C-alpha positions as CSV (number, residue, x, y, z in Angstrom):
1,M,0.0,0.0,0.0
2,A,1.3,3.4,-0.9
3,P,1.9,5.8,2.0
4,D,-0.7,8.3,0.8
5,Q,-3.3,5.6,0.6
6,L,-3.4,5.5,4.4
7,I,-4.2,9.2,4.3
8,R,-6.8,8.9,1.6
9,E,-8.6,6.2,3.6
10,A,-8.6,8.4,6.7
11,R,-10.0,11.3,4.7
12,A,-12.6,9.1,3.0
13,A,-13.8,8.1,6.5
14,G,-14.1,11.7,7.5
15,R,-11.2,11.7,9.9
16,G,-8.9,14.6,10.5
17,A,-6.2,12.3,12.0
18,L,-4.7,8.9,11.5
19,D,-5.5,6.3,14.1
20,E,-2.4,4.9,15.9
21,L,-2.3,1.7,13.9
22,S,-2.4,3.6,10.6
23,G,0.2,6.1,11.9
24,K,2.6,3.3,12.7
25,R,2.0,1.6,9.4
26,L,2.9,5.0,7.8
27,L,6.1,5.1,9.8
28,A,6.9,1.6,8.8
29,R,6.5,2.5,5.1
30,F,9.4,4.9,5.6
31,G,11.6,2.4,7.4
32,I,11.0,3.5,11.0
33,A,10.7,0.5,13.3
34,V,7.4,0.0,15.1
35,P,6.3,-2.8,17.5
36,R,4.4,-5.8,16.1
37,S,0.7,-5.3,16.8
38,T,-2.9,-6.3,16.1
39,L,-6.3,-4.7,16.4
40,V,-8.8,-6.7,18.4
41,Q,-12.5,-6.1,19.1
42,P,-14.2,-6.2,22.5
43,H,-15.3,-9.7,23.5
44,E,-13.4,-11.2,20.5
45,P,-11.5,-14.4,21.4
46,L,-8.0,-13.2,21.9
47,A,-5.8,-16.3,22.0
48,R,-5.7,-16.8,18.3
49,K,-5.3,-13.1,17.5
50,L,-2.4,-12.8,19.9
51,A,-0.7,-16.1,18.9
52,G,1.9,-14.3,16.8
53,L,2.9,-11.8,19.4
54,R,5.3,-12.2,22.3
55,P,4.5,-10.9,25.8
56,P,4.7,-8.6,27.6
57,F,1.9,-6.8,25.8
58,V,0.8,-3.2,25.6
59,L,-3.0,-2.6,25.4
60,K,-4.4,0.7,24.0
61,V,-7.9,1.9,23.3
62,A,-8.4,2.8,19.6
63,S,-11.1,5.5,19.1
64,P,-11.5,8.6,16.9
65,D,-13.0,10.3,19.9
66,I,-9.9,9.7,22.1
67,L,-6.7,11.5,21.0
68,H,-4.8,11.3,24.3
69,K,-5.3,7.7,25.4
70,S,-3.4,7.9,28.7
71,D,-5.6,10.8,30.0
72,V,-8.7,8.5,30.0
73,G,-7.0,5.3,31.3
74,G,-6.7,3.9,27.8
75,V,-3.2,2.5,28.0
76,R,-1.9,-0.5,30.0
77,T,1.6,-1.9,29.8
78,R,3.5,-5.0,30.9
79,L,0.6,-7.4,30.5
80,G,2.1,-10.8,30.8
81,S,-0.6,-13.0,29.3
82,V,-3.8,-13.1,27.1
83,E,-5.8,-13.3,30.3
84,D,-4.2,-10.1,31.6
85,V,-5.1,-8.4,28.3
86,E,-8.7,-9.5,28.6
87,T,-8.9,-8.2,32.2
88,A,-7.4,-4.9,31.3
89,M,-9.8,-4.5,28.3
90,R,-12.8,-5.1,30.6
91,V,-11.5,-2.4,33.0
92,M,-11.1,0.1,30.2
93,L,-14.6,-0.6,28.8
94,A,-16.0,0.2,32.3
95,R,-14.4,3.7,32.2
96,P,-17.1,6.3,31.2
97,E,-14.9,8.1,28.8
98,I,-14.1,4.9,26.9
99,G,-17.5,3.3,27.2
100,R,-19.3,6.2,25.5
101,A,-16.7,6.7,22.8
102,R,-16.8,5.3,19.3
103,L,-14.4,2.4,19.3
104,D,-12.3,1.0,16.4
105,G,-11.2,-1.7,18.9
106,F,-8.1,-2.2,21.0
107,L,-4.6,-2.2,19.8
108,V,-2.4,-4.9,21.3
109,E,1.3,-4.8,20.7
110,E,4.6,-6.2,21.9
111,M,6.4,-3.9,24.4
112,A,9.4,-2.1,22.9
113,P,12.8,-3.0,24.5
114,A,13.8,-0.7,27.4
115,G,15.8,2.4,26.5
116,Q,15.9,6.1,26.6
117,E,12.7,7.8,25.6
118,L,12.8,10.6,23.0
119,V,10.2,12.6,21.2
120,I,10.3,13.4,17.5
121,G,7.6,15.9,16.3
122,A,6.6,18.1,13.4
123,V,4.5,21.1,12.7
124,R,3.6,22.8,9.4
125,D,4.7,26.4,9.4
126,P,2.7,28.7,7.0
127,Q,5.9,30.3,5.8
128,F,8.6,27.7,6.1
129,G,6.7,24.5,5.6
130,P,7.4,21.4,7.7
131,L,9.5,21.9,10.9
132,V,11.0,18.9,12.8
133,M,11.7,18.8,16.5
134,V,13.6,16.3,18.7
135,G,13.7,16.2,22.4
136,L,14.5,13.9,25.3
137,G,11.4,12.3,26.8
138,G,9.8,12.5,30.2
139,I,10.2,15.6,32.3
140,L,13.0,17.1,30.1
141,V,10.5,17.7,27.3
142,E,7.3,18.2,29.3
143,V,8.6,20.6,31.8
144,L,12.0,21.9,30.7
145,R,11.2,22.0,27.0
146,D,14.6,20.6,26.1
147,V,14.1,20.4,22.4
148,A,15.8,21.4,19.1
149,F,14.1,22.4,15.8
150,R,15.1,22.5,12.2
151,I,13.4,23.4,8.9
152,C,12.9,20.4,6.7
153,P,14.4,18.7,4.9
154,I,17.3,18.0,7.2
155,E,20.6,16.3,6.4
156,R,22.7,14.0,8.6
157,V,24.8,17.0,9.9
158,D,21.5,18.7,11.0
159,A,20.3,15.7,12.9
160,L,23.7,15.4,14.8
161,E,23.6,19.1,15.6
162,M,20.1,18.8,16.9
163,L,21.2,16.1,19.4
164,E,24.2,18.2,20.5
165,E,21.8,21.2,21.2
166,L,19.9,19.2,23.8
167,K,20.8,20.1,27.4
168,G,20.3,16.5,28.5
169,R,22.3,15.0,25.7
170,A,24.6,13.3,28.2
171,L,21.8,10.8,28.9
172,L,22.3,9.4,25.4
173,D,25.8,8.4,26.4
174,G,24.8,6.7,29.6
175,V,24.8,8.1,33.2
176,R,24.6,6.5,36.6
177,G,25.1,3.0,35.3
178,Q,22.6,3.4,32.4
179,A,23.8,2.0,29.0
180,A,24.6,4.4,26.2
181,V,22.1,4.4,23.3
182,S,22.7,4.5,19.6
183,R,22.9,8.0,18.3
184,E,23.1,6.6,14.8
185,A,19.6,5.0,15.4
186,I,18.2,8.4,16.3
187,V,19.8,10.1,13.3
188,D,18.5,7.4,11.1
189,A,14.9,7.9,12.4
190,L,15.2,11.7,12.0
191,L,16.3,11.3,8.4
192,K,13.6,8.9,7.6
193,F,11.1,11.2,9.2
194,A,12.4,14.6,8.0
195,G,15.1,14.0,5.4
196,P,14.8,14.9,1.7
197,A,13.1,11.6,0.9
198,G,11.5,11.3,4.4
199,L,7.9,11.2,5.5
200,L,7.4,14.9,6.1
201,M,8.7,16.0,2.7
202,T,6.9,13.2,0.8
203,L,3.6,14.0,2.4
204,A,4.1,17.7,3.2
205,A,0.7,18.7,1.8
206,D,-1.1,16.3,4.1
207,I,0.6,16.4,7.5
208,A,-0.3,19.4,9.8
209,E,1.2,17.9,12.9
210,A,3.0,14.7,13.9
211,D,4.5,13.1,16.9
212,I,6.5,10.0,17.7
213,N,6.2,9.9,21.4
214,P,8.0,8.1,22.6
215,L,10.8,6.9,20.3
216,I,12.5,4.3,22.5
217,V,16.2,4.1,21.8
218,S,18.6,1.5,23.0
219,A,22.1,0.4,22.0
220,G,20.5,-1.9,19.4
221,G,18.2,0.6,17.7
222,A,15.1,2.8,17.9
223,V,11.4,1.8,18.0
224,A,8.4,4.2,17.6
225,A,6.2,3.2,20.5
226,D,3.4,5.7,19.7
227,A,2.5,7.8,16.8
228,R,0.1,10.7,16.1
229,F,-0.6,12.4,12.8
230,I,-3.0,15.3,12.4
231,L,-4.0,15.9,8.7
232,T,-4.2,19.2,7.0
233,P,-7.8,20.4,6.2
234,E,-8.9,19.3,2.7
235,T,-9.1,22.2,0.2
236,K,-12.3,22.7,-1.6
237,S,-12.0,22.8,-5.4
């Protein structure tokens, strides 16, 4: 499937954003690693659907009415069995914000390997076009706003400079016994996202905002554990 087909399907369904599964499929089309996953329906027998996935699992509600899943209790991690997934799904369905929402189902995926959390994001500037951002995850991005921006497209040197601009960049090299992570994996993800042939430039007319949050980076690579894409409004001809 061509990358823009995912966007056409979302627009045809009247959606202004990609659901998480479609967002991750879009990232995968550009070579950014994502966890193996499947979409399941409430009360659907899970054993067969999850047979190809390895625990621990992550469970997330999938709904066009819920953009921030964690805020409504729509995310559970470290689920060790199919039974744990079933129990967590029942608990989610009992929450009022989830119970009254339109549901596409529930996304079940393998947990990404442990590592340093980063955020890669993008906005569309009216004058400059796509801008890409990278920051260290957790409190560093949420409170301290430890981020770096560039106008797209970026080259390898830009990606390296962005990492050097981060105040918490020493975390990438390992502190207090933590293992160093692969800067090359981060640079690779940034170029696939915002390079000359990357996602943002290829689909510049369609993407208003985007976030990979978190991108979990270890010594062995980088995995996009969550993805959000807001589409530009359609122009009327």
